[in-house]
Every structure is written in C-alpha cells, then in structure tokens.
ZADO-1210 file (C-alpha; in nm, 4 decimals, padded with zeros to 6 digits):
<atoms>
<atom x="00.0000" y="00.0000" z="00.0000" code="MET" pos="1"/>
<atom x="00.1363" y="00.3362" z="-00.1057" code="GLU" pos="2"/>
<atom x="00.0377" y="00.5261" z="00.2111" code="TRP" pos="3"/>
<atom x="00.2220" y="00.2742" z="00.4293" code="MET" pos="4"/>
<atom x="00.5351" y="00.3012" z="00.2159" code="ARG" pos="5"/>
<atom x="00.5118" y="00.6809" z="00.2280" code="ARG" pos="6"/>
<atom x="00.4715" y="00.6769" z="00.6063" code="ARG" pos="7"/>
<atom x="00.7756" y="00.4481" z="00.6429" code="ARG" pos="8"/>
<atom x="00.9799" y="00.6776" z="00.4194" code="ARG" pos="9"/>
<atom x="00.8832" y="00.9810" z="00.6275" code="LEU" pos="10"/>
<atom x="00.9775" y="00.7941" z="00.9474" code="ASP" pos="11"/>
<atom x="01.3202" y="00.7057" z="00.8049" code="VAL" pos="12"/>
<atom x="01.3709" y="01.0592" z="00.6703" code="ALA" pos="13"/>
<atom x="01.2884" y="01.2158" z="01.0080" code="ALA" pos="14"/>
<atom x="01.5623" y="01.0032" z="01.1693" code="GLY" pos="15"/>
<atom x="01.8402" y="01.1258" z="00.9390" code="ILE" pos="16"/>
<atom x="02.0799" y="01.3717" z="01.1016" code="ALA" pos="17"/>
<atom x="02.1731" y="01.5635" z="00.7869" code="ARG" pos="18"/>
<atom x="02.1155" y="01.5482" z="00.4152" code="ILE" pos="19"/>
<atom x="02.2392" y="01.7744" z="00.1378" code="GLU" pos="20"/>
<atom x="02.0029" y="01.8829" z="-00.1358" code="LEU" pos="21"/>
<atom x="02.1728" y="01.9816" z="-00.4606" code="LEU" pos="22"/>
<atom x="01.9469" y="02.1753" z="-00.6967" code="CYS" pos="23"/>
<atom x="01.9020" y="02.4819" z="-00.9117" code="ALA" pos="24"/>
<atom x="01.8414" y="02.8034" z="-00.7105" code="PRO" pos="25"/>
<atom x="01.4956" y="02.8430" z="-00.8655" code="SER" pos="26"/>
<atom x="01.4033" y="02.4878" z="-00.7609" code="VAL" pos="27"/>
<atom x="01.5086" y="02.5565" z="-00.4015" code="TRP" pos="28"/>
<atom x="01.3158" y="02.8856" z="-00.3938" code="ALA" pos="29"/>
<atom x="01.0077" y="02.7080" z="-00.5258" code="SER" pos="30"/>
<atom x="01.0364" y="02.4240" z="-00.2735" code="LEU" pos="31"/>
<atom x="01.0981" y="02.6621" z="00.0154" code="LEU" pos="32"/>
<atom x="00.7881" y="02.8645" z="-00.0758" code="THR" pos="33"/>
<atom x="00.5724" y="02.5524" z="-00.0955" code="ARG" pos="34"/>
<atom x="00.6990" y="02.4196" z="00.2384" code="CYS" pos="35"/>
<atom x="00.6552" y="02.7590" z="00.4037" code="ALA" pos="36"/>
<atom x="00.2869" y="02.7560" z="00.3123" code="ARG" pos="37"/>
<atom x="00.2396" y="02.4266" z="00.4940" code="ARG" pos="38"/>
<atom x="00.4911" y="02.4378" z="00.7796" code="TYR" pos="39"/>
<atom x="00.6069" y="02.7987" z="00.8134" code="GLY" pos="40"/>
<atom x="00.9652" y="02.9150" z="00.7824" code="THR" pos="41"/>
<atom x="01.0708" y="02.9307" z="01.1478" code="ALA" pos="42"/>
<atom x="01.3080" y="02.6361" z="01.1205" code="HIS" pos="43"/>
<atom x="01.3071" y="02.5225" z="00.7604" code="PHE" pos="44"/>
<atom x="01.6672" y="02.5067" z="00.6360" code="ALA" pos="45"/>
<atom x="01.7550" y="02.8365" z="00.8037" code="ASN" pos="46"/>
<atom x="01.8801" y="02.9644" z="00.4693" code="GLY" pos="47"/>
<atom x="02.1792" y="02.7289" z="00.4725" code="LEU" pos="48"/>
<atom x="02.2440" y="02.7366" z="00.1026" code="GLN" pos="49"/>
<atom x="02.5857" y="02.7529" z="-00.0542" code="GLN" pos="50"/>
<atom x="02.6935" y="02.7759" z="-00.4168" code="PRO" pos="51"/>
<atom x="02.7824" y="02.4315" z="-00.5503" code="ALA" pos="52"/>
<atom x="02.9184" y="02.5268" z="-00.8920" code="GLY" pos="53"/>
<atom x="02.7540" y="02.4841" z="-01.2310" code="ALA" pos="54"/>
<atom x="02.4797" y="02.7252" z="-01.1253" code="GLY" pos="55"/>
<atom x="02.3550" y="02.4940" z="-00.8484" code="LEU" pos="56"/>
<atom x="02.3102" y="02.5422" z="-00.4750" code="VAL" pos="57"/>
<atom x="02.3754" y="02.2966" z="-00.1929" code="ARG" pos="58"/>
<atom x="02.1299" y="02.3138" z="00.0979" code="VAL" pos="59"/>
<atom x="02.1828" y="02.1266" z="00.4251" code="GLU" pos="60"/>
<atom x="01.8611" y="01.9818" z="00.5660" code="LEU" pos="61"/>
<atom x="01.7857" y="01.7984" z="00.8869" code="SER" pos="62"/>
<atom x="01.5824" y="01.4791" z="00.8785" code="GLY" pos="63"/>
<atom x="01.2741" y="01.6682" z="00.9969" code="LEU" pos="64"/>
<atom x="01.3145" y="01.9196" z="00.7159" code="GLU" pos="65"/>
<atom x="01.3559" y="01.6376" z="00.4646" code="LEU" pos="66"/>
<atom x="01.0398" y="01.4704" z="00.5946" code="ALA" pos="67"/>
<atom x="00.8507" y="01.7992" z="00.5612" code="GLU" pos="68"/>
<atom x="00.9872" y="01.8501" z="00.2106" code="LEU" pos="69"/>
<atom x="00.8814" y="01.4990" z="00.1111" code="MET" pos="70"/>
<atom x="00.5362" y="01.5458" z="00.2653" code="ASP" pos="71"/>
<atom x="00.4750" y="01.8684" z="00.0730" code="VAL" pos="72"/>
<atom x="00.6135" y="01.7202" z="-00.2482" code="ALA" pos="73"/>
<atom x="00.3920" y="01.4109" z="-00.2184" code="ALA" pos="74"/>
<atom x="00.0781" y="01.6150" z="-00.1513" code="ARG" pos="75"/>
<atom x="00.1392" y="01.8726" z="-00.4243" code="ARG" pos="76"/>
<atom x="00.2602" y="01.6192" z="-00.6812" code="GLY" pos="77"/>
<atom x="-00.0736" y="01.4405" z="-00.7056" code="ARG" pos="78"/>
<atom x="-00.2701" y="01.4961" z="-01.0252" code="TRP" pos="79"/>
<atom x="-00.5709" y="01.6339" z="-00.8371" code="TRP" pos="80"/>
<atom x="-00.3751" y="01.8894" z="-00.6349" code="SER" pos="81"/>
<atom x="-00.4314" y="02.2583" z="-00.6982" code="LEU" pos="82"/>
<atom x="-00.0692" y="02.2904" z="-00.8067" code="GLU" pos="83"/>
<atom x="-00.0038" y="02.3992" z="-01.1657" code="ASP" pos="84"/>
<atom x="00.1287" y="02.1234" z="-01.4003" code="PRO" pos="85"/>
<atom x="00.4956" y="02.2333" z="-01.3859" code="PRO" pos="86"/>
<atom x="00.4732" y="02.2538" z="-01.0056" code="GLY" pos="87"/>
<atom x="00.3218" y="01.9052" z="-00.9871" code="ARG" pos="88"/>
<atom x="00.6021" y="01.7709" z="-01.2070" code="ALA" pos="89"/>
<atom x="00.8650" y="01.9365" z="-00.9860" code="LEU" pos="90"/>
<atom x="00.7061" y="01.7988" z="-00.6696" code="CYS" pos="91"/>
<atom x="00.6861" y="01.4471" z="-00.8140" code="ARG" pos="92"/>
<atom x="01.0503" y="01.4680" z="-00.9199" code="SER" pos="93"/>
<atom x="01.1615" y="01.5833" z="-00.5742" code="VAL" pos="94"/>
<atom x="00.9585" y="01.3166" z="-00.3946" code="TYR" pos="95"/>
<atom x="01.0863" y="01.0398" z="-00.6236" code="GLN" pos="96"/>
<atom x="01.4497" y="01.1490" z="-00.5805" code="ALA" pos="97"/>
<atom x="01.4110" y="01.1636" z="-00.2017" code="ALA" pos="98"/>
<atom x="01.2253" y="00.8314" z="-00.1913" code="ALA" pos="99"/>
<atom x="01.4992" y="00.6618" z="-00.3956" code="ALA" pos="100"/>
<atom x="01.7622" y="00.7860" z="-00.1477" code="SER" pos="101"/>
<atom x="01.5538" y="00.6770" z="00.1514" code="ILE" pos="102"/>
<atom x="01.4812" y="00.3342" z="00.0021" code="ASP" pos="103"/>
<atom x="01.8560" y="00.2706" z="-00.0354" code="GLN" pos="104"/>
<atom x="01.8953" y="00.3085" z="00.3393" code="LEU" pos="105"/>
<atom x="01.6478" y="00.0379" z="00.4276" code="GLY" pos="106"/>
<atom x="01.5485" y="00.0031" z="00.7924" code="PRO" pos="107"/>
<atom x="01.7722" y="00.2225" z="01.0069" code="VAL" pos="108"/>
<atom x="01.8261" y="00.1618" z="01.3757" code="GLU" pos="109"/>
<atom x="01.8328" y="00.4660" z="01.6051" code="ALA" pos="110"/>
<atom x="02.2009" y="00.4230" z="01.6914" code="ASP" pos="111"/>
<atom x="02.3187" y="00.3431" z="01.3365" code="THR" pos="112"/>
<atom x="02.5242" y="00.6092" z="01.1609" code="ALA" pos="113"/>
<atom x="02.3780" y="00.7096" z="00.8247" code="VAL" pos="114"/>
<atom x="02.6351" y="00.7893" z="00.5574" code="PRO" pos="115"/>
<atom x="02.6202" y="01.1381" z="00.4037" code="PRO" pos="116"/>
<atom x="02.3387" y="01.1645" z="00.1505" code="ILE" pos="117"/>
<atom x="02.3250" y="01.4052" z="-00.1403" code="THR" pos="118"/>
<atom x="01.9826" y="01.4439" z="-00.2980" code="LEU" pos="119"/>
<atom x="01.9854" y="01.5976" z="-00.6452" code="THR" pos="120"/>
<atom x="01.6597" y="01.7500" z="-00.7666" code="ALA" pos="121"/>
<atom x="01.5854" y="01.9648" z="-01.0674" code="GLY" pos="122"/>
<atom x="01.9495" y="01.9556" z="-01.1753" code="ALA" pos="123"/>
<atom x="01.9681" y="01.7109" z="-01.4639" code="ARG" pos="124"/>
<atom x="02.2338" y="01.7715" z="-01.7221" code="SER" pos="125"/>
</atoms>
C-alpha cells in the first residue's frame, strides 16, 4: 500500500541527522515557498544554502526538514492537487528522488550512523 510506504519513508527521513540537497536556485526557492505555506519558515533550512558550482546550490537539511519537504512534495505532486502542471512535475521529481535515497537506506536503527546523503533535484544535465 502506497500510504504505508510513504509513512515508512517519512519515518526514516525524520531520523536522518543531515542530508544535502543539490538543486538549481529556482528549484530551491520554489520548494521553500511551498513548504513555508504548509509548515512555516521558522526552522526550515535556516537559509543554509551555498553555491555548488555549475549554477547549483547545496542546501543542508535535517531529517525533519527532509520529511517535511517529502510530505509537501507528495501532496502537491498528485494529479488532483491545486498545483499547476509544472509545479506538480517538480514535486513528483523531488519526492521520487528523495524516496529513492531513503529506500537505499532500508530500515535504520536509532544508533546506526547514516552515511552522508546528497539528494539531487531539478538539476539534470
């Protein structure tokens, strides 16, 4: 069942200490705006973005922030959402990229160190 898989992914994501999101600046601005509408901006990524070369930015996220990002992307990526078609496509792309990274981890114990993860979204060459 898709909702159970999504819930497990969010649980795993929330337990990650740090993840790096590599994306185009416009993609990050779009994602930040969408997440701010749902969760507010009090703690989301605290503006920790750094140039990563090739016109991309690298943003450090906590596991909670990743879970929030995935939640917003999953909700707004559905065909019946009020999001415009390009926004839905972006959200689906972000969720799928995050889900692929999470699925590679498998079940993670609380005391297990998670290797550094770089999530690339909206930055295909």
